[in-house]
N, C-alpha and C positions, 0 to 999 in steps of 0.2 A: 088352394089350400087356405083353409080358414080358422079361427079360434088361435087358442091358444100358440100352437107351432107358427102360426103365421106372423105370430105378434113378436116371438123370440127371433125369430130371423131378419125381421124388419129393426130390430136391434140390432144384430149381427153386421148387417147391412152398414147400420149407422156408425156404431163403433169401430170398427175394422179399419175406413179410412184415418180416424183420427188415432190411431196405433201404428199402424203402418207405414204413417208419413214417416217418421224417424228414418226408415232403411234406405231414404231415396234424396233426403232433402240433405242441401248441399252444408248445413251446419257440421250435420253429421259425421258427413267424408273430411270438415275440417276437425272436427273434433277426435276423430280416428287419427288422421296424419302425426296429427300433435301427440297422442301416443305411441307412434311409430308404426302403425299399420299401413300395410299396401294397399294403397286407394285404386290402384289403375282398375280393378275393378271392386265391387260392392261386397263379393263374399266375404273376405276375413274381418271385416267388421261387421257384419248382419249375423256371423256365426257370435262374435264378440259379444255383441250386444243383445242379442236373443238369447245364449247362453249362460250369460253372466249371472243370473239370480242362481243357478242349479250349482255356483261354486266353480272351483277347477275344473271341470268335467274331464273325462275322457272321453272317445270317441265313441265308447257303447253306447255311453249314457245319453249322448246328444244323436245318434243314430236312433236311438228309443225313443226320444220326448220330440223331437222334430218329426219323425216318421218316413214320409218324403223322400228324402235327401238318398243316394246311394252313399252307398257308406264309403266308398273310396274317395268320392269328393269331400265327405267329414273330414278322413284321416287327413286332406291337405292344410286342413286350418283346424282342426282339436288334436291334441291339447296343445301345438306349437303355439295358438295365440295367447296363451296364457305366459308364454315366455316374453311375449312382449309388452304386455299388459297385466295385472291379476286383477280378477274380477271386481273388488273393490273399487279400482282406478277407472274399471270400464264401468262401473255403473254409476260413479259420478260425473264421471265425461256424457252417460246418455242424456242424463238430467239437463246437464248444459245443452245439451245437441236440440234436445225439447222446447227448453226455454227458447233459444236463438229460434227455433224454427216457429213457434208457436206467436212469438212476441212479431216475426217477421210477416205470418200470415193474416194475426187478426190486430195487430199492433194494440193500443192502449188498453183494447175492450177483455185482457185478461186481466186487467186487475178491475174492471166492473162487475158488478153484482150481476148481471147473466151468470158469467162463468163463476161467479161463486157458489151460485145456487146448483148450478149444474155439474158442480164438483162436488157436492155435496151429496145429489141425490146420486150421482156415479158412484160415489166411495160407497153409500147406503148398501146398492147392488154389488157393488164388488165383494164387500163384507160376509155377504150372504152366501160369495160363491165359495168361499172356505169351509173347511180344508181342501176339498174337489178331490182330483186321485193323488193319493198318495205317492211322491217322485215324481209328479208332473209339472209340467211348466206353470200351471195355474198354480198350485199351492206354492211355489219357488215363488213367484211374485208377490204372491199374498205374504208372505212371511217378510216381506221388504218392509221397513218403515215407510211411512207417509209421508210426503214431502209436505211443508207446508206451503207453497203458494199455489192457489187454488188451480191455475191452468198445467200446475205439473201432477197436481191429486187428480184433475182430470183425465190425462195421460197415463197415469198409472192402473186407476180404473179400468180406462179402456184396455189396458194393456191384460191386467187381470180377466177381466172379461172373456175376452179375445182370447186368452190362453184356456182358462177353463172350457170353452166351449172346446178350442181346439183338444184340450184332452178326452174329451165325451166322445169328438169325432171320430181317433184315434179307437177308441175301444168299441165306437160302433163300425168300423172297420175291421176291426180284429173279430169282431163277431159274426159279420158277414164273411169271413172264409177270405179276406183280402189282404195280402202282404203288403210292403210299403210300392212297391213298382204297378204289382195290379191294381191299385187304389187309383194311381194315378191316369192307367190305360182305360178302366173304366171309368172314370172320372170325362176321361178325353171322348169316349164313344158318347157319352149322352148329349156333349155339345159344349162340357163347360167352358172348356176352352181350346185352340185348336193344339193339335198333338206336339207342335215346334214349342209351342209355349212351355210344355213341361219339359223340354231337353234342360233347362236352366236347373232341374232338381238332377242332374250329374248319371243318369242311365244311359247306359251304352245303346247302339242300336240293336246288338243282340240281345243284351235285357231286355229291353221293349218288346223286341218281338217274340222271347219266349213267355214273357206276359200274355201277349196279346194269346197265342198259341193255346196257354192255359186255361183263359178265359172263354174259348172257342169252344175248347173241349168240355166245360162244362155248362154249354148252349149259353152264354153269356153276349158273347159276341158274333156278329153276322161274317162272314168272309172279307167283306170290304172294310173291317174294324169299328163301324157303327153299333150300338149296342141291340140287342134284339127285346123283344119284350121284356122275357126274364130280366136282363141285364139291367132294363131300363127302371123292373119293377124292385130288383136288389137295391139300386142306388136310392130311390126315392125310399126305401125302409131307412137305409145309413141315415139319409138328410133328416127322417121322422124321427129317428132316435137322438140322432147330432142335437136336435132343438128339446126332445125332453130331456134330455141329462144338460141342456143348458139353460131350464126356465126356470130355475131354483131361484137364480138374484134377482128376475124380474118380477116373480110372484110378491117375493118380501117385500119391493119397491111397493106394490098395488098399482092399479091401472090406471088411476089419478094421476100420482108421480109419475110413472113412464110416461103419459100423454106430456106431461109437464118438459118432462127430459126429451122428449123429442121435436118440442119447439124449441127448445131453448137450443140443441144442437144442431136444427136444422141448417142456420146459416153459418154457420161454421163448418159442417159437411161439406155445403155446396162450395165453399172457397178452398179446402180441400183439393177436392177434386176436378175445380177449375182451375188450379196453381200450375199444373201437367207435370208435380213431381211422381206423381203414381201412375204405373202402367195403365192403358186403356184395355185391356186383356190380362188378364190374371189367372195365376193355376187354384184361384180359392174360389172360382166358379161367382162370383158376386154379379149380381146383375141378370144371370143365368138359371140360378139355382133356387 
C-alpha cells in the first residue's frame, strides 16, 4: 500500500498506543478503584472510560458505538457503571489517570517544548475530524472541552483521532455487510490476530461458529476458517475505506507538519510500546494490517 492510505494508516499505528495505554495503566486502575469500580478485571473501567463522552449511555448505544462487543457483555457493565460514578466524574478521573500515566512514562518531558509542539499539531488534526459521524465516539470526544496541559491535549487529540477512525471503520464494515461478530471472524481469518484473542469481546463459541458458517456460505471463509481470496479482498476494501474515512484530519495538517508530528511522537511511541502495558497481540490488528 502506498500514497495517502499508507500515510493515514501510519498515523493510526502511531496514535493508537498513545490513546490505548489508558485501558492498561496501573494509574487508571487506581483511579477506577477510587471511583468504586471493580478492578479484578479491566472491563468495568474500560466501558466507563470509553463510554463516558456519550453521557449516561444505555447498553444499546454502547453496543452500537463500540460495535465489536457482544450485547451480553455490554449488558453486564452498562448502564450499571453509571450508578458507580456519573460520566462527568469518570471523565475527570480518566484525565487524572492519563496525567499520572504520561508522567510515569515520559517524566519531565511532558512539560517540554516537544510535547507542546506535538500537542498543538495533534489538536489541529483532531479539530479537523469534527463533527465526524453523528452519534459516534469521535463526535462525542470532539465535543469535550480541551484540557490545558499539553500532554493531556495530546492524549485527547489521539483519542479523538482514534475514535474518528473507529467510527469510519464501523461504517466500512457495515457497508461490506459484516455484522459485529462477522467483523471479528473475518478479521481473524486474514491473520489480524488469533481467534482466541477476540474472545475478549464476549461472543460465545456458538455465536462465533454461526458467524463462520455465514461467511463460508458467502464464499469469504474456507473450511479451515482462513479467508478465501474473496474474503481477503473484502477485508482489504474495508481497510482502504477506513483509511479514506480517516484521511481528512491529516490532509488538514499537511504533509510537512504530519512528518514533523511523526518525528515528535516517535520516541514516546517507543516508550509506550516498550512499557509492557499493552498486549503484544490485539484485536485491532496493529502491525498486521
